[in-house]
MIDOSE-1310 file (N, C-alpha, C; in nm, 2 decimals, decimal comma, always signed):
residues 147
mnla	+10,15/+3,14/+0,58/+10,19/+3,02/+0,51/+10,16/+3,05/+0,36; +10,27/+3,03/+0,28/+10,25/+3,05/+0,13/+10,21/+2,92/+0,07; +10,17/+2,93/-0,06/+10,11/+2,81/-0,13/+10,22/+2,71/-0,15; +10,34/+2,75/-0,17/+10,45/+2,65/-0,20/+10,46/+2,56/-0,07
dcyq	+10,46/+2,62/+0,05/+10,47/+2,54/+0,17/+10,35/+2,45/+0,18; +10,23/+2,50/+0,14/+10,11/+2,41/+0,16/+10,12/+2,29/+0,07; +10,17/+2,30/-0,05/+10,19/+2,19/-0,14/+10,29/+2,09/-0,08; +10,40/+2,15/-0,02/+10,50/+2,07/+0,04/+10,45/+1,99/+0,16
ilgv	+10,38/+2,06/+0,24/+10,32/+1,99/+0,36/+10,23/+1,88/+0,33; +10,15/+1,90/+0,23/+10,06/+1,79/+0,19/+10,12/+1,68/+0,10; +10,24/+1,71/+0,05/+10,32/+1,62/-0,03/+10,26/+1,60/-0,17; +10,21/+1,70/-0,23/+10,16/+1,69/-0,37/+10,24/+1,79/-0,46
qkga	+10,23/+1,77/-0,59/+10,29/+1,86/-0,69/+10,22/+1,99/-0,69; +10,29/+2,09/-0,74/+10,23/+2,23/-0,74/+10,11/+2,24/-0,82; +10,09/+2,17/-0,93/+9,98/+2,18/-1,02/+9,88/+2,07/-0,99; +9,87/+2,02/-0,87/+9,78/+1,90/-0,84/+9,64/+1,95/-0,84
sqke	+9,55/+1,85/-0,88/+9,41/+1,88/-0,88/+9,35/+1,87/-0,74; +9,23/+1,92/-0,73/+9,16/+1,93/-0,60/+9,14/+1,79/-0,55; +9,11/+1,69/-0,64/+9,09/+1,55/-0,59/+9,22/+1,50/-0,53; +9,34/+1,52/-0,59/+9,46/+1,48/-0,54/+9,49/+1,55/-0,40
iksa	+9,47/+1,68/-0,40/+9,49/+1,75/-0,27/+9,40/+1,70/-0,16; +9,28/+1,67/-0,19/+9,18/+1,62/-0,09/+9,22/+1,48/-0,04; +9,26/+1,39/-0,13/+9,30/+1,26/-0,09/+9,43/+1,26/-0,01; +9,52/+1,35/-0,04/+9,65/+1,36/+0,04/+9,61/+1,42/+0,18
yrrl	+9,52/+1,51/+0,18/+9,48/+1,57/+0,31/+9,42/+1,46/+0,40; +9,33/+1,38/+0,34/+9,26/+1,28/+0,42/+9,36/+1,17/+0,47; +9,45/+1,13/+0,38/+9,55/+1,03/+0,42/+9,63/+1,09/+0,54; +9,69/+1,21/+0,52/+9,77/+1,26/+0,62/+9,70/+1,30/+0,75
sley	+9,57/+1,34/+0,74/+9,50/+1,38/+0,86/+9,46/+1,25/+0,94; +9,44/+1,14/+0,87/+9,42/+1,02/+0,95/+9,55/+0,97/+1,01; +9,66/+0,99/+0,95/+9,79/+0,94/+1,00/+9,83/+1,03/+1,12; +9,81/+1,16/+1,11/+9,86/+1,25/+1,22/+9,75/+1,30/+1,31
hpdr	+9,63/+1,25/+1,31/+9,53/+1,30/+1,40/+9,57/+1,27/+1,54; +9,54/+1,36/+1,63/+9,59/+1,35/+1,77/+9,53/+1,23/+1,84; +9,41/+1,18/+1,80/+9,35/+1,07/+1,87/+9,41/+0,94/+1,82; +9,48/+0,94/+1,70/+9,54/+0,82/+1,65/+9,69/+0,82/+1,67
nkvd	+9,75/+0,94/+1,67/+9,89/+0,95/+1,68/+9,93/+0,99/+1,82; +9,98/+0,89/+1,90/+10,01/+0,92/+2,04/+10,15/+0,98/+2,06; +10,23/+0,98/+1,95/+10,37/+1,04/+1,96/+10,36/+1,19/+1,97; +10,28/+1,25/+1,88/+10,27/+1,40/+1,88/+10,15/+1,44/+1,96
rgge	+10,17/+1,46/+2,08/+10,05/+1,49/+2,17/+9,99/+1,63/+2,14; +10,06/+1,73/+2,10/+10,00/+1,86/+2,07/+9,93/+1,87/+1,94; +9,95/+1,77/+1,85/+9,88/+1,77/+1,72/+9,93/+1,88/+1,63; +10,06/+1,93/+1,64/+10,11/+2,04/+1,56/+10,11/+2,00/+1,41
kfkq	+10,15/+1,88/+1,38/+10,16/+1,84/+1,24/+10,02/+1,83/+1,19; +9,92/+1,79/+1,26/+9,78/+1,78/+1,22/+9,73/+1,92/+1,19; +9,77/+2,02/+1,28/+9,73/+2,16/+1,26/+9,79/+2,21/+1,13; +9,91/+2,18/+1,10/+9,98/+2,23/+0,98/+9,91/+2,17/+0,86
itea	+9,88/+2,05/+0,86/+9,81/+1,98/+0,75/+9,68/+2,04/+0,72; +9,60/+2,07/+0,83/+9,47/+2,13/+0,81/+9,48/+2,27/+0,76; +9,57/+2,35/+0,81/+9,59/+2,49/+0,76/+9,63/+2,49/+0,61; +9,72/+2,40/+0,57/+9,76/+2,39/+0,43/+9,65/+2,36/+0,34
yqal	+9,57/+2,26/+0,38/+9,45/+2,22/+0,30/+9,35/+2,33/+0,29; +9,32/+2,40/+0,40/+9,23/+2,51/+0,39/+9,28/+2,63/+0,31; +9,41/+2,65/+0,31/+9,47/+2,76/+0,23/+9,46/+2,72/+0,08; +9,48/+2,60/+0,05/+9,47/+2,56/-0,09/+9,33/+2,56/-0,14
rree	+9,23/+2,53/-0,05/+9,09/+2,53/-0,09/+9,05/+2,68/-0,11; +9,09/+2,77/-0,02/+9,05/+2,91/-0,04/+9,11/+2,96/-0,17; +9,23/+2,92/-0,20/+9,29/+2,97/-0,33/+9,21/+2,92/-0,45; +9,17/+2,79/-0,45/+9,10/+2,74/-0,56/+8,96/+2,80/-0,57
kskt	+8,89/+2,83/-0,46/+8,76/+2,89/-0,46/+8,77/+3,03/-0,51; +8,88/+3,10/-0,48/+8,90/+3,24/-0,53/+8,92/+3,25/-0,68; +8,98/+3,14/-0,73/+9,01/+3,13/-0,88/+8,88/+3,12/-0,95; +8,79/+3,03/-0,90/+8,66/+3,00/-0,97/+8,55/+3,10/-0,94
risd	+8,56/+3,19/-0,84/+8,46/+3,28/-0,80/+8,44/+3,38/-0,91; +8,32/+3,41/-0,94/+8,28/+3,52/-1,04/+8,27/+3,65/-0,97; +8,33/+3,75/-1,02/+8,33/+3,88/-0,95/+8,19/+3,94/-0,97; +8,16/+4,04/-0,89/+8,03/+4,11/-0,90/+8,02/+4,19/-1,03
tdva	+8,14/+4,24/-1,08/+8,14/+4,32/-1,21/+8,11/+4,23/-1,32; +8,16/+4,10/-1,32/+8,13/+4,01/-1,43/+7,98/+3,97/-1,43; +7,92/+3,95/-1,31/+7,78/+3,92/-1,31/+7,70/+4,04/-1,36; +7,73/+4,16/-1,32/+7,66/+4,28/-1,37/+7,68/+4,29/-1,52
tkyt	+7,79/+4,27/-1,58/+7,82/+4,28/-1,72/+7,73/+4,18/-1,79; +7,73/+4,05/-1,75/+7,66/+3,95/-1,81/+7,51/+3,98/-1,80; +7,46/+4,03/-1,69/+7,32/+4,07/-1,68/+7,28/+4,17/-1,78; +7,37/+4,27/-1,80/+7,34/+4,38/-1,89/+7,34/+4,33/-2,03
qfwk	+7,43/+4,24/-2,07/+7,44/+4,18/-2,20/+7,31/+4,10/-2,23; +7,27/+4,02/-2,13/+7,15/+3,94/-2,15/+7,03/+4,03/-2,19; +7,01/+4,14/-2,11/+6,89/+4,22/-2,14/+6,91/+4,31/-2,26; +7,03/+4,33/-2,31/+7,05/+4,40/-2,44/+7,01/+4,31/-2,55
nhdg	+7,04/+4,18/-2,54/+7,01/+4,08/-2,64/+6,86/+4,05/-2,64; +6,80/+4,05/-2,52/+6,66/+4,01/-2,51/+6,57/+4,13/-2,46; +6,58/+4,23/-2,54/+6,50/+4,36/-2,51/+6,35/+4,32/-2,51; +6,28/+4,38/-2,41/+6,14/+4,35/-2,40/+6,05/+4,38/-2,52
skmn	+6,08/+4,50/-2,59/+6,00/+4,54/-2,70/+6,02/+4,44/-2,82; +6,14/+4,40/-2,84/+6,17/+4,31/-2,95/+6,10/+4,17/-2,93; +6,10/+4,12/-2,80/+6,04/+3,99/-2,77/+5,89/+4,00/-2,79; +5,82/+4,12/-2,75/+5,68/+4,13/-2,76/+5,64/+4,13/-2,91
ddfn	+5,72/+4,19/-2,99/+5,69/+4,20/-3,14/+5,69/+4,06/-3,20; +5,79/+3,98/-3,16/+5,80/+3,85/-3,22/+5,69/+3,75/-3,17; +5,65/+3,76/-3,05/+5,56/+3,66/-2,99/+5,42/+3,70/-2,97; +5,38/+3,82/-3,02/+5,24/+3,86/-3,00/+5,16/+3,83/-3,12
fgpn	+5,08/+3,71/-3,12/+5,01/+3,67/-3,24/+4,86/+3,69/-3,23; +4,81/+3,75/-3,12/+4,67/+3,77/-3,11/+4,60/+3,65/-3,07; +4,47/+3,64/-3,10/+4,39/+3,53/-3,06/+4,41/+3,39/-3,13; +4,49/+3,39/-3,23/+4,52/+3,27/-3,30/+4,67/+3,25/-3,33
fagf	+4,71/+3,14/-3,38/+4,85/+3,11/-3,40/+4,88/+3,12/-3,55; +4,80/+3,19/-3,63/+4,83/+3,20/-3,77/+4,96/+3,26/-3,81; +5,00/+3,35/-3,72/+5,13/+3,42/-3,75/+5,25/+3,34/-3,70; +5,23/+3,23/-3,64/+5,34/+3,15/-3,59/+5,40/+3,07/-3,70
knpf	+5,53/+3,08/-3,71/+5,61/+3,01/-3,81/+5,68/+2,89/-3,75; +5,64/+2,78/-3,80/+5,70/+2,65/-3,75/+5,84/+2,63/-3,82; +5,94/+2,60/-3,75/+6,07/+2,59/-3,81/+6,08/+2,46/-3,90; +5,98/+2,37/-3,88/+5,99/+2,25/-3,96/+5,90/+2,26/-4,09
gasv	+5,84/+2,37/-4,11/+5,76/+2,39/-4,24/+5,62/+2,37/-4,22; +5,56/+2,32/-4,11/+5,42/+2,30/-4,10/+5,35/+2,43/-4,07; +5,23/+2,45/-4,12/+5,16/+2,58/-4,08/+5,06/+2,55/-3,98; +5,03/+2,64/-3,89/+4,94/+2,62/-3,78/+4,82/+2,71/-3,82
qeqy	+4,71/+2,65/-3,85/+4,59/+2,73/-3,89/+4,48/+2,72/-3,79; +4,50/+2,66/-3,68/+4,40/+2,63/-3,58/+4,36/+2,77/-3,51; +4,23/+2,79/-3,50/+4,18/+2,91/-3,44/+4,13/+2,88/-3,29; +4,16/+2,97/-3,20/+4,12/+2,96/-3,07/+4,03/+3,08/-3,03
shfk	+3,92/+3,05/-2,96/+3,84/+3,16/-2,92/+3,88/+3,23/-2,80; +3,95/+3,16/-2,71/+4,00/+3,22/-2,59/+4,12/+3,14/-2,54; +4,19/+3,21/-2,45/+4,31/+3,15/-2,39/+4,29/+3,13/-2,24; +4,17/+3,15/-2,19/+4,15/+3,15/-2,05/+4,13/+3,01/-1,99
ekes	+4,20/+2,98/-1,88/+4,19/+2,85/-1,82/+4,06/+2,84/-1,74; +4,02/+2,72/-1,72/+3,90/+2,70/-1,64/+3,94/+2,73/-1,49; +3,85/+2,81/-1,43/+3,88/+2,85/-1,29/+3,86/+2,73/-1,20; +3,95/+2,72/-1,11/+3,95/+2,61/-1,01/+3,84/+2,64/-0,91
sfkn	+3,77/+2,53/-0,87/+3,67/+2,54/-0,77/+3,73/+2,52/-0,63; +3,72/+2,62/-0,54/+3,77/+2,60/-0,41/+3,68/+2,50/-0,33; +3,55/+2,50/-0,36/+3,46/+2,41/-0,29/+3,51/+2,26/-0,32; +3,53/+2,22/-0,44/+3,57/+2,09/-0,47/+3,71/+2,05/-0,40
thvi	+3,80/+2,15/-0,41/+3,93/+2,13/-0,35/+3,92/+2,10/-0,20; +3,83/+2,18/-0,13/+3,82/+2,17/+0,01/+3,75/+2,04/+0,05; +3,65/+2,00/-0,03/+3,58/+1,87/-0,01/+3,68/+1,75/-0,02; +3,76/+1,75/-0,12/+3,86/+1,65/-0,14/+3,96/+1,65/-0,03
lygg	+4,01/+1,76/+0,01/+4,11/+1,77/+0,11/+4,06/+1,73/+0,25; +3,95/+1,79/+0,29/+3,90/+1,76/+0,43/+3,84/+1,63/+0,43; +3,78/+1,58/+0,32/+3,72/+1,45/+0,32/+3,83/+1,34/+0,34; +3,94/+1,36/+0,27/+4,06/+1,27/+0,28/+4,11/+1,27/+0,42
lgli	+4,13/+1,39/+0,48/+4,18/+1,40/+0,62/+4,08/+1,34/+0,72; +3,95/+1,35/+0,69/+3,85/+1,29/+0,78/+3,86/+1,14/+0,77; +3,88/+1,08/+0,65/+3,90/+0,94/+0,63/+4,02/+0,89/+0,70; +4,13/+0,96/+0,70/+4,25/+0,92/+0,77/+4,23/+0,92/+0,92
alwi	+4,16/+1,02/+0,97/+4,13/+1,03/+1,11/+4,04/+0,91/+1,15; +3,94/+0,88/+1,08/+3,86/+0,77/+1,11/+3,93/+0,64/+1,11; +4,02/+0,62/+1,01/+4,11/+0,50/+1,00/+4,19/+0,49/+1,13; +4,25/+0,60/+1,18/+4,33/+0,59/+1,30/+4,25/+0,56/+1,42
ilae	+4,13/+0,62/+1,43/+4,05/+0,59/+1,54/+4,00/+0,44/+1,54; +3,96/+0,39/+1,43/+3,92/+0,25/+1,42/+4,03/+0,16/+1,45; +4,15/+0,19/+1,40/+4,27/+0,11/+1,42/+4,30/+0,10/+1,57; +4,28/+0,21/+1,65/+4,31/+0,21/+1,79/+4,20/+0,13/+1,86
ifk	+4,08/+0,14/+1,82/+3,97/+0,07/+1,88/+3,99/-0,08/+1,87; +4,02/-0,13/+1,75/+4,03/-0,27/+1,72/+4,16/-0,33/+1,74; +4,25/-0,27/+1,81/+4,38/-0,33/+1,84/+4,38/-0,45/+1,91
């Protein structure tokens, strides 16, 4: 089935949008569905409508699909523009932000002694987690007792 036949079966113009094609398909599929249309027992018209719609959808998807070579080219261009050594030179300021240039003209003179985050305590996390679960279990037990 060629695309011209598909457009003709669905009753839309050759340059129709996906929205128009979908609405035409829905309208015709409801009209010619074998459960609704008792005249055409085999559902041949419904099969043709479905095939035409699927062919037009496949065609539209193939137009918008990005090929693997395009993806590889864009990936290569990205890493050429953002070379690791260039980025490290621009953003390595050491222990303070004195080398940081603010685009709005303000200077950052604040000194930091370290960049280390406070380590999380697994003991506190477990107490909170299991304590909460224990309270929920106690609530359920008491709710069952006092029903």
